[in-house]
C-alpha positions as CSV (number, residue, x, y, z in Angstrom):
1,M,7.9,-16.9,-0.3
2,K,10.9,-15.4,-1.8
3,P,11.5,-11.5,-2.7
4,E,11.9,-12.4,-6.4
5,E,8.4,-13.6,-6.4
6,V,7.1,-10.5,-5.2
7,T,6.4,-7.4,-6.4
8,A,5.7,-4.5,-4.1
9,I,2.4,-1.3,-5.0
10,I,2.9,1.3,-2.4
11,L,-0.5,3.4,-3.0
12,C,0.5,6.8,-3.2
13,G,-3.0,8.1,-4.6
14,G,-4.9,9.7,-2.4
15,G,-4.3,13.2,-1.5
16,G,-3.5,15.1,2.0
17,R,-5.8,17.7,3.0
18,R,-5.6,16.8,6.1
19,L,-1.7,18.1,6.5
20,G,-2.3,20.4,4.9
21,G,-0.4,22.4,2.2
22,P,-1.3,23.7,-1.5
23,G,-4.1,22.0,-3.0
24,G,-3.6,18.9,-0.6
25,L,0.3,17.7,-0.8
26,A,0.1,13.7,-1.3
27,K,0.6,12.4,2.1
28,P,3.3,10.0,1.3
29,L,5.0,13.3,-0.3
30,V,5.2,14.9,3.0
31,R,8.7,15.6,4.6
32,I,9.6,14.6,8.2
33,G,13.0,16.3,8.1
34,E,14.8,15.5,5.5
35,R,13.2,12.4,4.1
36,A,8.7,12.2,3.0
37,L,6.8,9.6,4.2
38,V,7.1,7.1,1.6
39,E,10.3,6.9,1.9
40,F,10.0,4.8,4.9
41,V,7.6,2.7,3.6
42,I,9.9,2.0,0.4
43,E,13.1,1.2,3.2
44,R,10.8,-1.5,4.6
45,L,9.2,-3.3,1.6
46,R,12.3,-3.1,-0.8
47,P,13.9,-6.0,0.9
48,Q,10.7,-7.9,0.9
49,A,10.3,-7.1,-3.4
50,S,11.9,-7.6,-6.2
51,R,10.3,-4.8,-7.6
52,V,8.3,-1.3,-5.3
53,V,5.8,0.3,-8.1
54,L,4.5,3.5,-6.7
55,S,1.0,3.3,-7.8
56,L,-0.6,7.7,-8.5
57,G,-3.5,9.3,-9.4
58,V,-4.2,10.5,-12.8
59,G,-2.5,14.0,-12.7
60,Q,0.1,14.0,-10.3
61,D,3.2,15.7,-11.4
62,A,5.4,12.0,-12.2
63,K,8.7,14.4,-11.2
64,A,7.3,14.7,-7.7
65,W,8.2,10.9,-7.1
66,R,10.9,10.1,-8.8
67,E,14.0,10.9,-6.8
68,F,12.5,7.7,-4.9
69,G,14.3,5.2,-7.8
70,C,10.9,3.6,-7.9
71,D,8.8,2.4,-10.8
72,L,6.1,4.7,-11.3
73,L,2.3,3.2,-13.1
74,V,-0.3,5.9,-12.7
75,D,-4.4,4.6,-13.0
76,A,-5.9,4.1,-16.2
77,E,-8.6,5.8,-14.8
78,P,-9.5,9.0,-12.5
79,D,-10.9,8.8,-9.4
80,Q,-11.7,5.2,-9.0
81,G,-9.6,4.9,-5.6
82,P,-7.5,2.7,-4.2
83,L,-9.0,-0.4,-5.9
84,G,-8.4,1.4,-8.8
85,G,-4.5,2.1,-8.4
86,L,-4.5,-1.5,-7.3
87,V,-5.9,-2.9,-10.3
88,S,-4.1,-0.7,-12.6
89,C,-1.0,-1.8,-11.6
90,F,-2.1,-5.7,-11.4
91,A,-1.8,-5.2,-15.5
92,D,2.1,-4.3,-16.0
93,I,2.7,-7.0,-12.9
94,S,3.6,-10.2,-14.0
95,G,4.5,-12.2,-10.8
96,E,3.7,-14.4,-9.3
97,W,2.8,-12.8,-5.7
98,I,2.0,-8.9,-4.7
99,I,2.5,-7.0,-1.4
100,S,0.3,-3.9,-1.4
101,C,-0.1,-1.2,1.3
102,P,-0.5,2.8,1.5
103,G,2.2,5.2,1.6
104,D,1.1,6.8,4.6
105,A,2.1,4.1,6.9
106,P,5.6,4.7,7.2
107,W,6.0,2.1,10.5
108,T,5.6,-0.6,7.5
109,A,6.5,-4.2,8.4
110,P,10.2,-5.1,7.5
111,N,8.6,-8.7,7.8
112,L,4.9,-7.7,6.4
113,V,5.8,-10.4,3.6
114,Q,6.5,-13.1,5.8
115,A,3.7,-12.4,8.3
116,L,1.6,-13.0,6.0
117,S,2.4,-15.6,3.2
118,G,1.9,-19.1,5.0
119,D,-2.1,-17.4,5.1
120,A,-1.6,-16.4,1.6
121,L,0.1,-19.6,0.4
122,A,-3.1,-21.4,1.8
123,R,-6.1,-19.1,0.3
124,G,-4.0,-17.2,-2.8
125,V,-4.5,-13.9,-0.6
126,A,-4.4,-12.9,2.7
127,V,-5.6,-9.9,4.1
128,A,-3.6,-8.2,7.9
129,H,-5.9,-7.7,11.1
130,D,-4.7,-5.1,13.5
131,G,-6.5,-6.5,16.0
132,E,-9.2,-3.6,15.8
133,R,-9.7,-3.7,11.8
134,R,-9.2,-5.3,9.2
135,Q,-6.2,-2.7,6.9
136,N,-8.0,-3.7,3.9
137,L,-5.2,-2.2,1.7
138,T,-2.4,-4.2,3.3
139,L,-3.1,-7.6,0.9
140,L,-0.6,-10.4,-0.7
141,I,-2.4,-11.7,-2.9
142,G,-1.1,-14.2,-5.9
143,R,-2.1,-14.0,-9.6
144,D,-4.9,-16.0,-9.9
145,R,-6.3,-13.9,-6.9
146,A,-5.5,-10.7,-8.3
147,E,-7.2,-11.7,-11.6
148,S,-10.3,-12.3,-9.9
149,L,-10.1,-8.7,-8.1
150,A,-9.5,-7.1,-11.1
151,H,-13.0,-9.0,-12.2
152,F,-14.6,-7.9,-10.0
153,Y,-13.6,-3.9,-10.3
154,A,-14.8,-4.0,-14.6
155,G,-17.8,-5.6,-13.2
156,G,-18.2,-1.9,-11.5
157,G,-16.8,-3.3,-7.9
158,R,-14.8,0.1,-6.1
159,A,-14.1,-0.9,-3.0
160,V,-11.1,-3.8,-1.7
161,H,-13.8,-4.2,1.2
162,R,-16.3,-5.3,-0.7
163,W,-14.2,-7.9,-2.4
164,L,-13.2,-9.4,0.9
165,D,-17.0,-9.9,2.3
166,A,-17.7,-11.1,-1.4
167,N,-15.1,-13.9,-1.3
168,A,-15.5,-14.7,2.5
169,I,-11.9,-13.7,3.0
170,P,-10.5,-14.1,6.6
171,S,-8.3,-11.8,8.2
172,T,-4.4,-12.5,9.2
173,D,-4.3,-11.6,12.7
174,L,-1.3,-9.4,12.9
175,S,-1.6,-7.7,15.9
176,A,1.1,-8.2,17.8
177,M,2.6,-5.5,15.1
178,A,0.1,-3.5,15.3
179,E,1.9,-0.1,15.4
180,S,3.3,-0.8,11.5
181,F,-0.8,-0.3,10.2
182,V,-0.2,4.0,11.8
183,N,-0.9,6.1,8.9
184,I,-0.5,9.5,9.1
185,N,-3.5,11.1,8.9
186,T,-3.2,14.8,10.9
187,P,-0.4,17.0,11.5
188,A,-0.5,15.7,15.5
189,D,-0.2,12.4,14.0
190,L,3.1,14.2,12.4
191,E,4.3,14.8,15.1
192,N,4.0,12.1,16.8
193,F,5.4,9.6,14.2
194,R,8.5,12.4,14.0
195,R,9.0,11.9,17.8
196,S,9.1,8.2,17.9
197,A,11.6,8.2,14.8
198,G,14.1,10.4,17.3
199,I,14.0,13.1,13.9
200,G,15.4,16.0,14.7
């Protein structure tokens, strides 16, 4: 699968209340040193895709995200979670393949698309499993399957994991790169990432 066939969606619509900050700063915007968490994700996905999109929730200030040089797409409806964000982005994407991942996972693998592409080509969609749990928001999904997911949402579905279960989508074992799925949820997580990344 070639990068020019792939669009990357980074899900940035959630709050970050567990990390503190006024009003719950969106976690991908939390700084570690001089860089926001989302910058690490962008850096790793950009070589794997022809276009990188940041999926934002209704009411988020677009100005805070423009510095990262990505397209910004805002959810069509408020408070519909990551699935609402994905479906809103699907409407603006014409490419054949879409890779999605959370914006607070700074160790996102630089070969994520390659690792998922075998199963995605065979099934139309691949979802990562880190060895302990399925990573429902780390998807490599083709156009036909994306339309199915959008139809599920239009019919009242509100969780990606329920669509995956309803369609009996097998997971792709990516336990060898389990660290790439670590999310930053607490100040302790942030500190651990700072230390492991050698950021002073």
